[in-house]
N, C-alpha and C positions, 0 to 999 in steps of 0.2 A: 584373428583380431584384428581391428578397420580401425584407424582416425578418420575424424569429422575433422573438415579446415574450418577454426573456429574464426574469427574476429578475435585481433587481440588485445585491440582495444576502441572503445566509443570514442567517435566523431560529432562532440558536442561545443557548438561557439558558442561558448559562457556570456558573451558581448548580450547574446539575441534576447528577446523580449521571452518572458516564457512559451508562449503559444507558440513560438518559433522553434523552440528550445524541442517541447514536444514534439513537434513536426517533424524532426530531425531524429528524434527518438523511435517514435513508430516504426520506421521498416528497418531499425538497428536492430529492436525487440525482435519484431519479427520473423528476419534472418536469424538470431540468436537460437530463438525457440523452434525453428524451422524442421522436422524430420522428429522433435524431438520430443516422444509421449511421457514420458517420466513428469508428474505434477509438483514433486521438491525442487529436484535439477531447474524445471521452468521459473517457479516461484524465486529459487533464492538468486537466478539470472536476474532475472526481473526486480528484486530488491536491488541487488547490485546494482543495473543500469541506470534506476532512478536514483538512488544514492550517489552516484558519479554526476549526472547528468544534473544534480539539483543543493546537491550536498544539504539535504534536510537533514533534520537529526534522528529520525529513528523511522523508518520503512519496514513494515512486515505482514504475517498472516496471525488471525487468529483460526484454530478449525474446529466448529462445533461436534462435542463430541460430547456426548449422550447431553444431559442438561446444563452444560459450561463451552467457553469455547477458552482452549487449549493453545498455547503457544507454539505456534510453527515457526517457519525458515523468517531469518530478520537480518538488519543491516542496524546499528547502532549499539548506545550503551544496552545492557542485563535489562528485562523488562518484566512486565510483571505475565506469572506462567498461567493464571486461570482467571475467567473474569463470568461473571454470575450473567444470564440475560436479565436485561433490562436496566444493570449498573454500569458507570460511567458511558463513555460517545459508544466506543464498542459494542457493548452490550445494548445499549439505546438502539443502535444504527441494525443491530439484530433483531431487535424485537419489534421496529416497526417497517423492517426492509427497506431502509432508503437510505440514501446518501446523508452525511451528518456533516456538515462544517461547521467549523468551531471557533470563532475569530480570538477570543480570550479564555483559554481551560479554568480559568481562575473563575469563570462566572459562570460555568457550566453545572449545574446544581447535579450533586453525586461525582463529581469526576477524580478517577482513579487517576492519582500521579502516580505511573512509576518511573518518573525522574522530575526532577526539581527544575531542570531546565525547559523541559515543556510550556510551552506559551500560548500553541493554536495547536489545532486537528484538522483530518479527513479522516474519512470512515467510510471504505466503500466495501456493501452488503455485496457479496458473491451466491447467485440465485439459481438452484437448480433447473431442471426442466420441471421438476415437481413440484414449482415456486416454494422452497423451501431454502433458507439462507444455509449454505454448508461453511460457509468462511466469512470473515470479511479480513480489507486490507485496510492498513491503516497507516497514517504517516502524520508525524508528528514535526514540528517546525521549532526554535529557541528563540521566535519572533512572535508578537500578535500581529492579528491581519495576516497570516500569509497565503490563506489559500481562497479559491474562488471558482466560479463556474466554469473557468477555462480547466483549473485542476480537473471540477467534477466530472467535465466531460470527456479529455484525455487518459485520465486516470481509470476512466469507468474504460476507455477502448482500450489499454492496455493489460488489463484484468480481463478481459472476456477475450485475449487473445491463448490467455492460457487455458 
């Protein structure tokens, strides 16, 4: 049995602007998942790293299983277990195969409220080599107008690492 030296904690300066925090996070996540090919482990550490860096309300994965998104690894309050294609923000991101940013979830038609605390959301689809969505990466925040193109860019880079 061997042990790998793992970082004990992230070094993120929370006084920095969002873009700079993402730039601090990228190489640390890369180091964290380097040499590990287990998707569950890498997704778990990615969720934890983003939660620690930004303190978002909810961060997690939903995986396409047959005709539904099924809850995967996450950090935050309990969540909806299954989501149909085309429903809510996650199901819409799956159907459209595109990143969706919602400034105010109360204004999103058909929003599925897993937590009343959720006010804004971003969903990044993970697309296979066959151009099919295999999972979505979902982040909620308890304030409106949280997510923008900076988040979309860096979160896409982070999920592509795994």
